[in-house]
C-alpha positions in Angstrom: -2.0 -9.5 -16.9 -4.0 -7.9 -19.7 -7.8 -7.7 -19.1 -10.0 -9.6 -21.5 -12.2 -7.6 -23.9 -15.8 -8.7 -23.9 -19.0 -7.7 -25.7 -22.3 -8.2 -23.8 -25.4 -7.8 -26.0 -28.9 -9.3 -26.1 -28.3 -11.3 -23.0 -25.3 -13.0 -24.5 -21.6 -12.8 -24.0 -19.1 -12.7 -26.9 -15.5 -13.6 -25.9 -12.9 -12.4 -28.3 -10.9 -15.0 -30.3 -7.8 -16.5 -28.6 -9.4 -16.5 -25.1 -10.3 -19.6 -23.2 -13.3 -20.1 -21.0 -11.0 -21.8 -18.5 -9.1 -18.6 -18.2 -11.9 -16.2 -17.4 -14.3 -15.6 -14.5 -17.9 -14.4 -14.5 -18.8 -11.9 -11.8 -22.4 -10.8 -11.2 -22.8 -7.1 -10.3 -25.3 -5.7 -7.8 -27.3 -4.1 -10.7 -27.8 -7.5 -12.3 -25.2 -7.0 -15.0 -22.2 -9.3 -15.5 -18.6 -8.8 -16.2 -15.9 -11.2 -17.3 -12.2 -11.0 -16.6 -9.1 -13.1 -16.7 -8.1 -15.3 -13.8 -6.0 -13.6 -11.1 -2.3 -14.4 -11.2 -1.7 -17.9 -12.6 -5.4 -18.7 -12.2 -4.7 -21.4 -9.6 -7.8 -23.1 -8.2 -8.9 -25.1 -5.2 -11.0 -28.2 -6.1 -11.6 -26.7 -9.5 -12.8 -23.3 -8.2 -11.3 -19.9 -7.5 -10.0 -19.8 -3.9 -12.4 -18.4 -1.4 -11.6 -15.7 1.0 -11.6 -18.2 3.9 -9.0 -20.3 2.0 -6.8 -17.3 1.4 -6.9 -16.3 5.0 -6.1 -19.8 6.1 -2.9 -19.8 4.0 -1.6 -16.3 4.8 0.3 -17.3 8.0 1.5 -20.7 6.9 5.2 -21.3 7.0 6.8 -21.8 3.6 10.2 -22.8 2.3 10.6 -19.3 1.0 10.1 -17.3 4.2 13.8 -16.6 4.8 14.3 -15.4 1.2 11.2 -13.2 1.5 12.5 -11.7 4.8 16.0 -11.0 3.3 14.9 -9.4 0.1 12.1 -7.5 1.8 14.5 -6.0 4.3 17.0 -5.1 1.6 14.3 -3.3 -0.4 12.5 -1.8 2.6 9.2 -3.6 1.8 6.9 -5.2 4.4 7.5 -8.9 4.1 3.8 -9.5 4.8 3.1 -7.6 1.6 5.5 -9.7 -0.4 4.0 -12.9 0.9 0.4 -11.6 0.3 1.2 -10.9 -3.3 2.9 -14.3 -3.6 -0.1 -16.1 -2.2 -2.6 -14.3 -4.5 -0.4 -14.7 -7.5 0.7 -18.4 -7.3 -0.4 -20.0 -4.0 3.3 -20.3 -3.2 3.9 -22.5 -6.3 7.4 -21.7 -7.9 6.4 -23.5 -11.1 3.2 -21.6 -11.7 2.6 -20.2 -15.2 -0.3 -17.9 -16.1 -2.2 -18.0 -19.4 -0.4 -14.8 -20.3 3.1 -16.2 -19.6 3.8 -14.8 -16.1 6.0 -17.3 -14.2 7.0 -18.4 -10.8 6.1 -17.5 -7.2 5.5 -13.8 -7.9 4.3 -14.3 -11.5 6.9 -12.2 -13.3 6.2 -11.5 -16.9 9.3 -12.1 -19.2 9.8 -8.3 -19.7 9.7 -7.7 -15.9 12.1 -10.5 -15.3 14.6 -9.1 -17.8 14.1 -5.6 -16.3 15.2 -6.9 -12.9 17.9 -9.3 -14.1 16.0 -12.5 -13.3 17.5 -15.1 -15.6 15.3 -18.0 -14.3 11.8 -17.1 -13.1 11.3 -20.6 -11.8 14.2 -20.2 -9.4 12.4 -19.2 -6.2 15.1 -16.9 -4.9 15.6 -15.1 -8.2 11.8 -14.7 -8.5 11.4 -13.3 -5.0 14.3 -10.9 -5.6 12.8 -9.6 -8.8 9.3 -9.4 -7.5 10.2 -7.7 -4.3 12.4 -5.2 -6.1 9.5 -4.4 -8.4 7.2 -3.9 -5.5 9.7 -1.6 -3.9 10.0 0.5 -7.1 6.2 0.7 -7.3 5.9 1.8 -3.7 8.4 4.5 -4.5 6.7 5.5 -7.7 3.3 5.8 -6.0 4.4 7.4 -2.7 3.8 4.4 -0.6 0.2 4.1 -1.7 -0.5 0.4 -1.3 -3.7 0.3 -3.4 -2.0 1.9 -6.4 1.1 -0.3 -5.9 -1.0 -3.5 -5.9 -3.0 -2.3 -8.9 0.2 -1.5 -10.8 1.6 -4.9 -10.0 -1.4 -6.5 -11.7 -2.2 -4.0 -14.5 1.0 -2.1 -15.0 2.1 1.3 -13.7 0.9 2.9 -16.9 -2.7 1.9 -16.3 -2.6 3.3 -12.8 -1.1 6.5 -13.9 -3.6 6.9 -16.7 -6.6 6.4 -14.4 -5.1 8.2 -11.4 -5.7 5.1 -9.1 -7.0 1.6 -9.3 -8.1 1.1 -13.0 -11.7 0.2 -13.7 -10.7 -3.3 -14.6 -12.7 -6.0 -12.7 -9.7 -8.3 -12.8 -7.5 -5.6 -11.2 -10.1 -4.5 -8.7 -10.6 -8.1 -7.6 -6.8 -8.6 -7.4 -6.5 -5.6 -5.1 -9.4 -6.8 -3.0 -7.8 -10.2 -2.5 -4.3 -8.9 -1.8 -5.7 -6.4 0.7 -7.7 -9.1 2.4 -4.7 -11.4 2.8 -2.5 -8.5 3.9 -5.0 -7.3 6.5 -5.8 -10.8 7.7 -9.5 -10.5 8.2 -12.8 -9.8 6.4 -14.0 -7.5 9.2 -12.2 -4.3 8.7 -8.5 -5.2 9.0 -6.1 -2.8 10.7 -3.2 -2.1 8.4 0.0 -0.6 9.7 3.1 0.8 8.0 6.2 -1.1 6.8 6.4 0.3 3.3 9.3 1.8 1.4 10.4 5.0 3.0 8.8 6.9 5.9 5.7 9.0 5.8 6.1 12.7 5.3 3.6 15.5 5.6 3.9 16.4 1.9 3.2 12.8 0.7 0.3 10.4 0.3 2.2 7.6 2.0 0.2 5.4 4.3 0.6 6.9 7.8 2.3 5.2 10.6 -1.0 5.1 12.6 -3.2 2.1 11.9 -5.2 2.3 8.7 -8.6 0.7 8.6 -10.3 -1.0 5.6 -14.0 -0.2 5.7 -17.0 -0.9 3.5 -19.3 1.8 2.4 -21.5 2.7 -0.6 -20.3 -0.3 -2.5 -16.6 0.4 -2.2 -13.8 -0.5 0.2 -12.5 2.6 1.8 -9.0 3.0 3.3 -9.1 5.5 6.1 -6.9 6.4 9.1 -10.0 6.9 11.3 -10.9 4.2 13.7 -14.6 4.3 13.0 -16.8 5.0 10.0 -17.5 8.7 9.8 -21.0 10.1 10.4 -23.1 11.3 7.4 -21.8 14.7 6.1 -18.5 14.5 7.9 -15.2 14.7 6.0 -13.1 11.5 6.0 -9.5 11.5 4.9 -9.8 8.6 2.4 -6.4 7.3 1.3 -7.8 5.1 -1.5 -10.7 3.0 -2.6 -11.4 -0.1 -4.6 -14.7 -1.4 -6.0 -16.1 -4.2 -3.9 -16.8 -7.1 -6.3 -18.8 -9.2 -3.9 
């Protein structure tokens, strides 16, 4: 989904023509500034509001009518089914009829071009959508050496944006998308332990997520992905695998 261009001046906000206030979200930064970005995925809401972290966590382990299809396509593409289901929840709240303001459709919010790329003729067919979305995730994991942060960022913003910035792009929408997806995938707000299950196996020459547990930690205003069990002491070197701005 393309980020919304915004001008902020003299205490006011100017939204470019063609946008809808129903399709954007205002986030207040720690420095008092504000940024506006498009809704995540199809922009689904709970009681008129964006879903809370608690709501997302409450839904992550619920059985759905699509679990067998997720398992089958994830196994075929060597993608962790938990990752597929996490993306699906953040994108559409498991709604096969979801449509975003930008035209993404179905459970995994496939844009028409992406659907054509993966031979999906009907994005509202749950099984076709899951096949296309899971194959796309698999290709992204291969492209980014199993790096889950870049994979999720590319699913939201496109692989070109991730390649251009060398990581998660500085788009508030994409940063929030990655945060939500990592939250759901890890299953907790208190430093979730993430294990493997991605396409391929880790190698010494790659940046793939290691087989050992990987911990999501907060520090200096960012979420850090590290394979150390505890936060490092000041001045020590920590092998950080990725980072995403914490929009909280």
